[in-house]
DRENNU-795593 format. One line per 2 residues: number of its first residue (from 1); their letters; for each residue x, y, z of N, C-alpha, C. Coordinates in pm, whole numbers, plus 50000, padded with zeros to 5 digits. Atoms other than C-alpha are relative to their C-alpha. Example, Ala and Ser with C-alpha at 12.3 -4.5 7.8 and 13.67 -1.06 7.14 Angstrom:
2
1	AS	50089 49881 50000 51230 49550 50780 50090 50120 50000 ~ 49918 49881 49994 51367 49894 50714 49923 50109 50073
//
This chain:
162
1	MA	50071 50004 49880 22655 19943 25264 50076 50095 50102 ~ 49947 49923 49891 22710 20199 25533 50041 49914 50119
3	AT	49983 50074 49871 22871 20093 25855 49897 50036 50084 ~ 50102 49967 49911 22622 20068 26123 50071 50021 50125
5	IP	49931 49981 49888 22690 20174 26463 49871 49958 50116 ~ 50117 50024 49907 22472 20113 26805 49919 50108 50024
7	WD	50119 49910 49991 22170 20301 26867 50048 50120 50111 ~ 49973 49873 49901 22241 20673 27003 49914 50094 49972
9	EA	50114 49896 50005 21960 20918 27076 50057 50133 49936 ~ 49966 49858 50056 22174 21223 26998 50018 49965 49838
11	IA	49957 49995 50128 22294 21109 26657 49842 49969 49915 ~ 50135 50021 50068 21905 20968 26576 49941 50140 49986
13	RE	50069 49880 49990 21790 21320 26671 50051 50094 49876 ~ 49947 49918 50087 22039 21474 26434 49945 49942 49849
15	II	50039 50051 50118 21917 21253 26133 49869 50049 49982 ~ 50128 49957 50016 21573 21324 26210 49980 50126 49968
17	DS	50002 49858 50045 21629 21708 26233 50052 50046 49876 ~ 49949 49964 50114 21817 21718 25932 49910 49962 49874
19	MR	50104 50040 50099 21532 21577 25729 49859 50041 50028 ~ 50113 49964 49946 21246 21717 25913 49895 50087 49917
21	NL	50049 49912 50094 21167 21977 25643 49972 49968 49858 ~ 50030 50107 50150 21152 21715 25340 49863 50000 49986
23	EG	50142 50018 50033 20826 21703 25183 50001 49834 50015 ~ 50000 50152 49988 20711 21349 25282 50101 49943 50099
25	AL	49861 50028 49917 20987 21344 25561 50015 49851 50078 ~ 50003 50134 49936 20883 21015 25728 50081 49889 49956
27	LP	49897 50129 50058 21030 20759 25486 50127 50053 49995 ~ 49874 49987 49979 21340 20942 25447 50072 49995 50122
29	IL	49941 50001 49860 21390 20985 25823 50004 49830 50026 ~ 50009 50137 49948 21314 20603 25860 50137 49942 49924
31	HG	49907 50047 50091 21561 20512 25570 50132 50034 50074 ~ 49882 49951 49969 21820 20729 25729 50033 49963 50121
33	LQ	49964 50076 49884 21797 20572 26067 50039 49875 49972 ~ 49955 50147 50029 21820 20221 25919 50139 50015 49933
35	DR	49878 49994 50068 22112 20327 25697 50092 50027 50115 ~ 49902 49974 49922 22299 20460 25996 50018 49897 50109
37	FG	49977 50109 49894 22191 20184 26269 49979 49881 49964 ~ 50017 50126 50046 22100 19903 26063 49846 49946 50040
39	YV	50164 50019 49948 21732 19920 26219 49971 50130 50035 ~ 50068 49884 49958 21482 20164 26339 49961 49972 50140
41	DA	50031 50029 49862 21484 20155 26715 49877 50051 50033 ~ 50114 49964 49937 21171 20181 26900 49987 50141 50068
43	RA	49996 49884 49941 21267 20473 27085 49978 50112 49899 ~ 50011 49880 50113 21288 20670 26750 49857 50048 49979
45	VA	50155 49976 50039 20890 20629 26706 49966 50138 50055 ~ 50046 49902 49919 20816 20892 26973 50077 50129 49960
47	II	49922 49894 50047 21091 21135 26867 49944 50039 49852 ~ 50036 49961 50133 20988 21124 26500 49870 50064 50006
49	AR	50142 49963 49967 20605 21154 26591 50001 50141 50048 ~ 49984 49867 49949 20696 21479 26806 50043 50095 49879
51	TL	49928 49899 50097 20920 21623 26521 49914 50051 49907 ~ 50065 49965 50132 20679 21573 26242 49860 50032 50037
53	NL	50149 49969 49957 20349 21633 26449 49925 49893 49947 ~ 50062 50115 50060 20241 21280 26360 49960 49917 50137
55	SR	50038 50104 49892 20086 21028 26615 50108 49892 49995 ~ 49912 50104 50012 20303 20747 26724 49955 49899 49908
57	AE	50077 50123 50070 20057 20505 26566 50038 50007 49850 ~ 49964 49998 50144 20118 20670 26223 50121 49967 49975
59	VF	49855 50029 50032 20480 20650 26256 50038 49852 50015 ~ 49997 50167 49998 20472 20270 26381 49928 49944 49882
61	GT	50071 50055 50091 20205 20194 26134 50114 50008 49858 ~ 49927 49984 50117 20455 20315 25845 50136 49910 50000
63	LS	49896 50096 50003 20740 20128 25988 49978 49872 50003 ~ 50006 50159 50021 20588 19794 26036 49915 49968 49876
65	FY	50067 50051 50135 20396 19807 25696 50120 49980 49901 ~ 49904 50015 50116 20722 19826 25489 50100 49905 50050
67	HD	49925 50124 49963 20900 19481 25513 50165 50022 50007 ~ 49847 49971 50014 21245 19631 25443 50039 50078 50122
69	FK	49951 49947 49867 21241 19835 25785 50013 49903 50083 ~ 49973 50065 49883 21388 19669 26066 49996 50037 50125
71	RQ	50047 49943 49885 21278 19702 26413 50118 49925 50108 ~ 49902 50068 49903 21576 19471 26573 50125 50040 49947
73	PP	49856 49979 50070 21965 19540 26520 50018 49866 49923 ~ 49955 50105 50081 22109 19314 26249 50071 49905 50063
75	QG	49914 50103 49974 22230 18980 26321 50095 49930 49934 ~ 49911 50084 50108 22468 18921 26045 49975 50064 49875
77	ST	50031 49939 50147 22438 18965 25677 49877 49968 49964 ~ 50132 50020 50047 22111 18973 25491 50028 49977 49858
79	IK	50001 50018 50141 22090 18835 25141 49845 50014 49961 ~ 50132 50021 50077 21764 18916 24954 49974 49942 49882
81	FC	49996 50098 50124 21633 18648 24729 49871 50024 49937 ~ 50113 49965 50095 21384 18713 24446 49911 49865 49995
83	LA	50083 50094 50020 21085 18498 24457 49848 50034 49904 ~ 50091 49954 50085 20903 18671 24183 49967 49890 49889
85	EA	50040 50084 50087 20736 18493 23903 50116 49940 49898 ~ 49861 50035 50086 21042 18502 23648 50101 49919 50073
87	CQ	49894 50089 49948 21280 18387 23907 49951 49853 50047 ~ 50053 50144 49960 21044 18090 24029 50003 49927 49877
89	AR	50006 50101 50111 21020 17972 23667 50136 49951 49964 ~ 49868 50038 50030 21396 17965 23657 50068 49940 50106
91	GA	49940 50107 49894 21439 17745 23975 50019 50082 50134 ~ 49983 49937 49860 21422 18002 24268 49953 49914 50105
93	EK	50050 50075 49887 21201 17790 24482 50099 49860 50039 ~ 49913 50129 49998 21449 17473 24432 50120 50068 50086
95	LA	49900 49947 49923 21721 17712 24536 49978 50038 50162 ~ 50050 49951 49862 21539 17854 24851 49996 49851 50078
97	SW	49988 50128 49939 21518 17472 24948 50130 49967 50019 ~ 49848 50035 49981 21887 17427 24894 50071 50088 50095
99	LE	49971 49929 49906 21938 17713 25114 49976 49929 50136 ~ 50061 50061 49877 21761 17550 25390 50091 49874 50031
101	HK	49937 50136 49978 21909 17203 25357 50147 50003 50013 ~ 49871 49975 49984 22263 17307 25285 50059 50108 50074
103	HG	49944 49923 49917 22311 17605 25465 49931 50043 50161 ~ 50084 49967 49882 22044 17586 25745 49926 50142 49980
105	VK	50047 49850 50006 21903 17912 25652 49860 50003 49922 ~ 50139 50011 50058 21533 17937 25593 49964 50158 49955
107	LD	50071 49850 50044 21364 18227 25394 49919 50083 50091 ~ 50075 49934 49905 21250 18470 25628 49992 49931 50159
109	GG	49976 50066 49869 21349 18272 25910 50079 50048 50099 ~ 49905 49939 49922 21593 18495 26089 50119 49951 49946
111	AS	49860 50043 50029 21959 18469 26096 50032 49859 50061 ~ 49932 50118 49957 22157 18139 26123 50136 50003 49956
113	NG	49862 49983 50032 22528 18139 26137 50054 50116 49952 ~ 49974 49872 50049 22534 18500 26083 49964 50037 49865
115	LA	50061 49981 50139 22323 18476 25778 49865 50028 49983 ~ 50130 50021 50029 21973 18572 25693 49961 50008 49854
117	VE	50080 49988 50131 21762 18532 25375 49868 50056 50006 ~ 50110 49951 50024 21485 18751 25305 49937 49989 49864
119	TA	50077 49997 50134 21219 18714 25025 49988 50157 49959 ~ 50011 49868 50080 21223 18999 24769 49921 49964 49890
121	YC	50078 50004 50128 20998 19047 24482 50040 50104 49879 ~ 49972 49938 50101 21177 19156 24153 50100 50099 50015
123	FG	49874 49909 50009 21518 19333 24101 49990 50049 49858 ~ 50007 49954 50136 21428 19386 23747 50097 49943 49917
125	NC	49893 50072 50079 21691 19156 23622 49950 49847 49964 ~ 50072 50097 50009 21435 18900 23546 50058 49887 49869
127	AL	49940 50089 50108 21615 18756 23217 50111 49914 50052 ~ 49891 50069 49928 21893 18639 23439 49979 49948 50136
129	GP	50045 50062 49856 21706 18485 23737 50057 49864 50000 ~ 50016 49919 49842 21719 18361 23999 50091 50092 50031
131	NA	49936 49879 49955 21844 18667 24143 49984 50027 50137 ~ 50012 49964 49874 21945 18777 24483 50071 50136 50012
133	LY	49932 49859 49991 22069 19130 24615 50089 49965 50129 ~ 49936 49993 49866 22336 19163 24876 50114 50102 49985
135	DG	49932 49882 49974 22516 19459 24986 49983 50101 49884 ~ 50025 49902 50109 22371 19664 24712 50022 49957 49853
137	EI	49973 50052 50123 22469 19440 24438 49920 49870 49948 ~ 50094 50113 50042 22249 19208 24222 50087 49881 49966
139	FG	49933 50146 50031 22360 18830 24169 49899 49934 49923 ~ 50079 50054 50107 22199 18692 23859 50047 49866 49989
141	AL	49962 50130 50063 22195 18336 23704 50049 49930 50096 ~ 49945 50067 49884 22224 18191 24036 49963 49840 49984
143	DE	50019 50138 50000 22267 17811 24067 50065 49953 50144 ~ 49951 50068 49856 22377 17598 24388 50128 50041 50014
145	TR	49845 49976 49957 22747 17673 24322 50019 50157 50014 ~ 49985 49858 49979 22685 18060 24285 49938 50033 50135
147	LD	50062 49954 49886 22460 18081 24558 50074 49947 50133 ~ 49937 50059 49900 22690 17862 24785 50123 50113 50035
149	AL	49915 49893 49995 22967 18141 24696 49945 50114 50055 ~ 50062 49865 49945 22728 18431 24778 49973 49968 50150
151	CL	50022 50030 49864 22655 18272 25120 50120 50018 50066 ~ 49860 49995 49916 23026 18222 25207 50046 50144 50004
153	RA	49975 49858 49991 23084 18593 25120 49921 50065 50105 ~ 50111 49931 49916 22785 18716 25320 50054 49959 50127
155	TK	49953 50025 49860 22893 18516 25627 50148 50033 50039 ~ 49874 49942 49966 23259 18612 25594 49974 50147 50037
157	NA	50034 49861 49952 23137 18970 25601 49954 50017 50118 ~ 50064 49996 49864 22908 18901 25894 50124 49992 50105
159	GA	49900 50026 49907 23211 18766 26067 50098 50112 50009 ~ 49910 49893 49974 23432 19065 25987 49955 50108 50087
161	QS	50083 49896 49936 23170 19298 26125 49986 49994 50142 ~ 50032 50028 49867 23164 19141 26463 50103 50030 50075
//
């Protein structure tokens, strides 16, 4: 995961300008901004709209449609937790309940103690479910012990970034 920095309009404009000529530039630009800042600041919407000759509504509609784009600065580490059918069949819902009771973290409930867990649907590792994704790495065959270790790792990383 790339290190994120506080919102900076000049850097945002550089990212937007560097991708403006790509075919279907809107999504790469949104990804580029999120990769750099950890989210897409609301101030970027107007800049993107002017640069790509789109309406603000088109840019905001795309930004809000895709669940992975964040519109607020990150509040710690995020684990993506699979709740697709195969992972559910292998106990993902029980583990989601474990997360809430043991760690105080509710799926899609925002950050708690520097950790957020978001619902995802399928990482393509179904045979080894339940699965989670953290920092670009898939963690499979999760049980309570392995999930506890992953949560500890993520909260330590969140503390190191503050």
